[in-house]
C-alpha positions, -999 to +999 in steps of 0.1 A: +366+694-561+333+709-574+323+720-608+328+757-614+300+781-604+284+812-621+307+837-601+339+821-614+327+821-649+318+858-647+352+866-634+370+847-662+347+866-686+350+900-668+313+903-663+306+927-636+268+930-637+239+905-630+224+911-664+236+877-676+230+857-644+201+838-656+166+838-644+141+812-632+146+790-663+184+790-658+193+809-691+221+828-702+256+822-685+239+798-661+228+777-691+261+781-708+281+769-678+256+738-675+261+731-711+300+732-706+299+710-677+278+684-696+301+687-726+332+677-704+311+649-690+303+635-724+338+639-736+352+619-707+326+592-703+305+592-736+273+606-719+263+626-687+247+595-672+278+574-675+300+601-660+276+605-631+277+566-625+315+565-626+326+596-607+314+611-575+329+646-582+353+660-609+390+663-606+406+698-605+416+692-642+380+684-653+366+714-633+390+736-650+383+719-685+346+730-678+356+765-671+378+766-704+348+751-724+324+777-709+349+804-718+352+793-753+314+789-757+308+824-745+337+840-765+337+820-798+301+805-802+305+804-840+333+778-835+313+755-812+318+724-835+357+728-832+361+738-796+369+705-783+402+706-804+413+735-783+449+727-769+443+738-736+409+719-732+427+688-746+457+690-720+430+693-693+414+661-705+444+641-710+442+609-688+406+614-678+387+598-706+370+565-701+352+566-733+364+574-769+344+584-799+350+569-831+357+595-860 
């Protein structure tokens, strides 16, 4: 399984133009998708580097979690601090975490 790509995110967000595809510095939706993937890696393994050392590729659930996080980040940026409590996101991460934060 691979991480989601820009075309998938655009489909979920119903974006039909190329206005938000990003440019040479990987901005806009390209950057948002990268941030969502990093967020999932951090939630699962504590850091991006730890995830990359432990896993060769994401599971289908982790790839979908990244898509869900990207969707939430795009549609509800004002709620970023609470997005990881989204029930759908939590169900997708269930059973995948190798690192747990302390609250």
